[in-house]
N, C-alpha and C positions, 0 to 999 in steps of 0.2 A: 411449556415453553411459549413465550410470547413471540409475536411476529415482529420482525424488524421493519419499522416504518421508513428507515433511511434508504432501503433498496429502491423503493418506488420513487424516490427523489433523485436518483442517479440520471445523468444525461445519457441519451441514446443518439447516436451510437456511442459506445465506450470510447473515451479519449485515447489517442495514441500515446504510447510511452514517450516521455520527453527525453530520456536518456536510455535507449534500449541496450546500450553497452554496459550498463551497471548503475549502481547507486549514485544519484546525482551529487550528493555531498561527499561521499567517499572518493569519487573520481576527482572532484575539485581539490580535496584535502590530501589525496594520496594515501588514504587508509583502505583497509580491507573489509569485506563483508562475508557473511556465511551464506545467507539466502536472500533473494530479492522479493519485494512486494511492490505492486503498482497501485496508486490511488485511482479509484474509479470515478472520481470527480474531476481531476485535472490532469492525470497522467504522470504525476511525480513518481519516480522510481526511487525507492528507499530500501535500506537494509533491514532485515528482520530483528526481532528482539533477542535472538541468539548472537547477533553481531555486536561487537563492542560499542558501537555508537547508536544503535536503535533508531536510525533516521526515519523509518516508516512510521513508527509510533510518534516520534517528535513532530513529524509533518501533520499527522492526523490531529494531534492536540493543538498545535499552533494555528493551523488553517481551518480547523473545524470541519475536516473532511473525514467522516467516520469509516467509510467502507473501502477496504483494500482487496486485491486479488493476488494470489501467488503469482510471481513472475518467473517461476521455475518451469523448465521444459516438462511437459506432460502433466502439469497440475493446473486445475482451474477453480479451486475452492476460493471462496470469498469470506472475509471476516469483518464484522462490525465492532469497532473499538468501543462505541458507546453502549451497545447492548451485550457486548462480550459473548458473541455467538457466531457460529458459522451461518452464513446466509445464502 
């Protein structure tokens, strides 16, 4: 397994979640989500790939922000969309 170079490029401290109450786009559009993810580059909160709109993945692709963290209580795992691995 290769090492993800994107983790070393993340800002410190980690950015604050922009919409801690839920997925930014789902809140705006009145849609629902399954689980939440937070972008570790800018703090965007988006819904997971099990959610109908997959806003976290869409944000990562559009804004070129590859690393997210689970925004679920009790979870702290991180995922890199580019390297397709837990980091």
